[in-house]
N, C-alpha and C positions, 0 to 999 in steps of 0.2 A: 887322283883318279877315282879312289874308292870315293871320297866325298861329295864328291860332282855324279857320279852311280848315285849313290844312294839317296841324296837331294831330289833328281830328277825322278828316281822311282817313288817318293813321298808325294811329288807334286802333282805325279799322273794317280796316285791310287787319292789322296787330296781332290784331284778333281773330278775323276771318277764318282769316288762319294755324291757329292756334290750333287755333280748332275743328275747321279739316280735320285738324289732327296728333293733335287728342284722338279724331275719329272713328274716323280709318284706324288700326285693328286691322291687322296684317299678317299672313295667311293662313300658315293652317299645317296639314300635312298629318298623318296618324301615319308615315308610307312616311322623310318628311322628317324628323320629330322622331327615328324610328331611326337614317337616314343619320349626323343629328350625334353622336350618341350613337355611333356606331360608331366617328364619327372623331374626336371628340376627348376620349371619356372616359378619363382619365388611369388604370385600372385596367385597361381594355384596350391601351390602350400600352404599362404595365408588362409585360404578359404579352407584350407582340408583342416587346417587346426582352429580355425573359427568351428567350419561343426564338431567338432571332435571336444572342444569347449560346450557344444551345447547337449551334446550326448553327455559330458562327464552331472551337466546341471539337471539333464533328467531324472539324472540315480541318486540326486538328490531331493527332487519333489517326492512330493504323497507322504516324507518319512512324517516319524513321530516328532514333535521338539524335545527337546534337554528335558528330562525330569527335572524338580526344585527341590535342593535340599535345605532344611530350617536348622538351624538349630538354635537353640537360644535360652535364657535362666526367667522364668516364670515367677513373680511375685516377691521378688526377694528384697531386703530391707536396705534401703536406703543407708542403714548409721554401720550397717556392718555388711559388705553388700557380700561378701564370700563364706558368709554363714546357713549352710542349706539345713541347718538342724534347732534353728532357730524357730524358726517358727513351722505352722506346720502346712501351710499355703505356700511354701515353697518351695518351685520341684526344676528339675534341667528337663528340658524337654527337646526330642528331635521330630523331625518331621519331614515327608515328603508330597509332594504331587507333582500331577500329572496331569496336561491340558489336552484333551482326543476330543478331534474334531467331530461333528458330526458323522455321522454312517453316510459313505459314498464319498464325502469332500475328499480324502488322501487318494481314492482313486481315480477319480477325476483329475485332479491336479497333476496327477503323474500319468494318466495321459494327454494331454495336454503339452506336458514341457519333450515327453514322446515325442510329441506330432510338430511339435517346433522344431526337436533335433532333425527330425524327418524331415521338413520343409528347407531346413540349411544341406543337409545331405544330398536334395534334389538341386538345390543351388549350387552347390559345389559342381556335379555331378554337369550342369547348366553350363556353367563356368570350361568346363573342359573342353565342353564341344564349342565354344566359341573361340577358344583358343587353338582348336584344332584347323577349324573353321579361316584364322586369321593365318597359321602356318600355309595351309592347302593353298587360297587366294595366290598369298605372296608368291609360292613356289611356283605356280602355271603363270603369274607376271613373269616371272624371271626365266620359264621357258619362253614364255612369247620374244621377251628381250635377247636372250642369246639367238633363238632364229633369225633376228632381226639382224645381229650380229654376223651370223655367215652371209645374210644375204648382203650384208654392207661390204664385207669384205669380197666378195663374190665380182658384186657390184663395181668395187672400185678397180681390179683386175680389167674389168672389159670397159669401164672406163679409159683405164688405160690403154689399152690394146685399139678402141677406139679413136683418143687422140693415136695415138702412134701413125693409124690409118690415114686421120685427116691431116697429119703432116706431111707425111708420103703424099697423096693426093695433090698435096699444095707444094710440094718440091716440083710435078711434074704440072702442075697448071691447069688439075682438074677438081681441084676445092680450093675454095675464099677461105681467107686468112679468119674471119669471123667463124666456120664450124672447127677450128682449131683451138679459139679461144673460148666457144662455148663448151668444150668439150672440156678446159680445164676449169673451165667458171662451174657445171656440175659436178666437177671431181673434188672441188673444194667445199661444195654444198654435201658430196653425201661423208666429207673427212670430216667436216661439221654434226652430222648427224651420227656418227660414230663416236665421235664424243659423248654427245650428248647419251647416245645408250651406253657408252661403257659406266657414266655418273652416273645414269640412275640404275645399272646391274649393280655397282658398290653399293648403292643407297637401299636393293632391297636384299642386299647380300648380309647388311649389317641390318636392315630389318628382320630377320629368318634368325640370324646369329643371335639377334635381343630375345625372340621370343623363343628361344630355347637355348635361355641363359648362358649362349658363348661367348667367346673374345668376340665384339662386332667386327674386329679385325681379318678373324677366320678366313680362309677363303672357300670357296663355295663351285666345287668342278662343274662343268657347264650339261645342263641337266640333257638328260633322251628323252629322247622322243616320245610321246604322248599317242596311247593304241584311243582310239573312241571307242567306246563300248555301247553296246542299244539297250535302252531300258524301256520295258513292255509293260508300261502302268500307267495306269490315270490317276487323276485328284483326290477316286475314292481309292482308292488302293495305298495313295500315298498318306492319305488323310490319316486310313486305318491304322497304315502302320505309326504316325504320327502318335494318334493314344493309347498306343501300344510302350513306346520309345523315349517320346519328349519328356525329359527331365521336370520343363520348364510347367507341363500340364502336372505331371505327378505333384510338383511343388504345390501347385492349387487347389490341388483337391485335397492334398494332406492338410491347405489351407483352410479350405470351407469343409471339415470335416473340426480342425480344430476351433473352428468358432461357433460348431453346435457344441463342444466340450462345454465352451467358456460360457455360453448359456447355461447349460445347464447349471455349472459350478455358480451361475450368478442366481438361478433359482436356489441352489443349496443354499445360499447366504440366508435365507430366511427361516430357517432351525437356528438352535444356539449350538456353542461350542461349551462340552462340559470340562470343570477341571475337577479332580480327584484329588483329596486328599489326606492323609494320617500324619496322628502325630502321638507319640508315646512318651508321659511325664515321668520321672522316678522323681520320687522322694522320700526325705531322709524322715525317720523317727521324731518328733517334733515336739513336745508340748503336750506329752504323759500321751499320744497317740500315735499309733503302729504307721504310720507314712506308708498306706497303701499307694502304690505305681497307678498309673489311669493312662487312660487314651482317648484322643478324638478323634471321629472320621468324617466328613465331610463330603458334599458334590457340590459345587455351586456353577454356576452357567451364567453367559451373557442373557439378553434381550433387548430380540430382534429388535427393535421398537421404530427403527430411521426408513419407513418401509420408503422415501425416495427416493433417497440412494441405493437401494435394492432393485427398486423398478430402474432405475437410471442403468443400473449395471445390467442386467436384462436388454435394453434398448441397445446401450452400445453393443452389446454381441450382437443384436438383430442386423443392425448397421454391418455391423464388420460383417457376418454374413452373408449380405444381401452387395457389399463390396468382390467379396471373392469370389465369388459365383461370377458378377457379373465382370470381372477381370479375366473370369476362365472361361467364359464367355466372348471374349475378344480375343486374345490367343488363339482359341481356335479360330477363330473369322480371322486373323492375321497369318496362320496357317496354311491357311486356306487361299489366301489369295498370296502368299508369297508362295505356295506350289506352284499355281496357275500358271502365275508368271515364269517362273524359276522353268517349269515344264516347255515355255512359249517361245526362252531365249531359248533350251537346249534344244528343241526342234528344228528353229531359225539356222543357230549355229552350223546345227550337225550338215542341212542343208547347203548351208553356203559353203562349209569345206567341199563337202562331195563336190559341190558346183565349183570352186575354183579348181579342184583337185587331178577332174577329169575334163572340165568343156574350158575355162578360163585360160587356164595355167598354158596347157598345150596349146592354147588357137593363138597367146599371143605370143608364146616358142616361135613361132610356125611363122608368125607376122614380126616379129623380129628378123629371123633369120631371110627372110625375103628380102626385106627395107635394106638391110646392111649386103646380101648382092647383088642389088640395083642399086643401091649407092656405088658399091665398087668399077660397075661399070658405067654408071655416069647419069642413069635411069633415074633417082632417087635423090632428094636433096638431105642434105644431114637432120636438118631440125626434126622431120619425118623418121629417120631412123634414131636419134637421139631420145625421142618424144616414148618410140615405142619402146623403147629399153628401160624408162622409168616408167611406162606405165606397166610393165612384166613385172618389176621392180613392188610396184605397191601392190598387187594382184599379188605377189608370193607373200609377202607381211599379211595382206589381210586374210591369206588362206591361215599362217599359222595364228596369227590373232583366233581367230574362227574358233579355231581349236583351243585355242587356250580358254576361250571364251565360253567352248561346249564343257570343259571338266569345270571350267568356277561356278558353272550353274548348277552342273551335276554336284559339287559340293553343300550347295547354298542348299542344294533340295533334302541334303542327308542331313544338312545344320537342323534345316526345320523340323524334318520327322526325327531327328535325335539316335538315328542307326546308319549304318553302310547300307549302301544299295545292294541289290543283289548283283 
């Protein structure tokens, strides 16, 4: 008896624990998922490492080349190569030389590398914005699917009730058999839609988990309702925010400045680089001479006579500058057009959601109630009731799709301007 009681107690405990674990779905917010993606996504980490590589490369630019150390034996005798006191001209030589670029070249090279690293930094920030946009868009797509699944579940119950009503009326001779068959057909179609929505939800779950670098099979709980936030800003105001915050614009401005530095550096190539050298020669007494030590110092420089190559370097920098400026203007134009389009979609979806919520859905619900009441007393056809119910179903789905479209247009505006909207 004690064993039986102990076994039953363990079964109850394990069943309660497993049931509690199965029912507890960890809460997840959109901001938490975005933060996880920005922290763990391998593409973001790779872009960050690439930016850091350019930062370290900039630290190397503009430094002096290593000096050259020279050790030599000068004027030694071939027949006695290690005898340093046989000839007064034999000497042991130690020398050092250092190449020094023309004034300003090192600073320009360092500034060019720093601007290159800055461009990579803003590219890294732009990649983060793109990732956040993908997460937020997928989130609101999942929101629309969740609301559609809820509507489908509700309509399946309504179709079951409607089919039961049709069967009851058919049993007493007040309805046709085709009414019952049509109700079951619509339910089967609704069941097929539920299967498709569940598959779509699993795909969106896997996409969100992949973007956040989580297990693709990790479940995401049903998303909460979204709140439509007003936006009282026009295209000019949003474009001004983009000029201040959009990383891509900052990257292109850095690229434009870098081409100017590259042109100055190309012009400095018309001036020579210098190499300073110093040698000390130690001599031994030989052939009746004291063997005084000697030294030599010198300076050498290249002759920048290849003018055609240097003119081509300046022309290359000018072309790159024009290209960077045109790309900057192109991106500004794309931002302006994208913001205007997203604002139009934002306003349209907001008005649609309000129209569905305050007008179409309540009217369709009242029409369904009236049709259903008339059908019960034999004053309406079954097809009218069924069409009215399916119309209400589509209106409710369109309402939540309008909300999702509104929020996706909002996050697209945020991605275009490079910052969160107030």
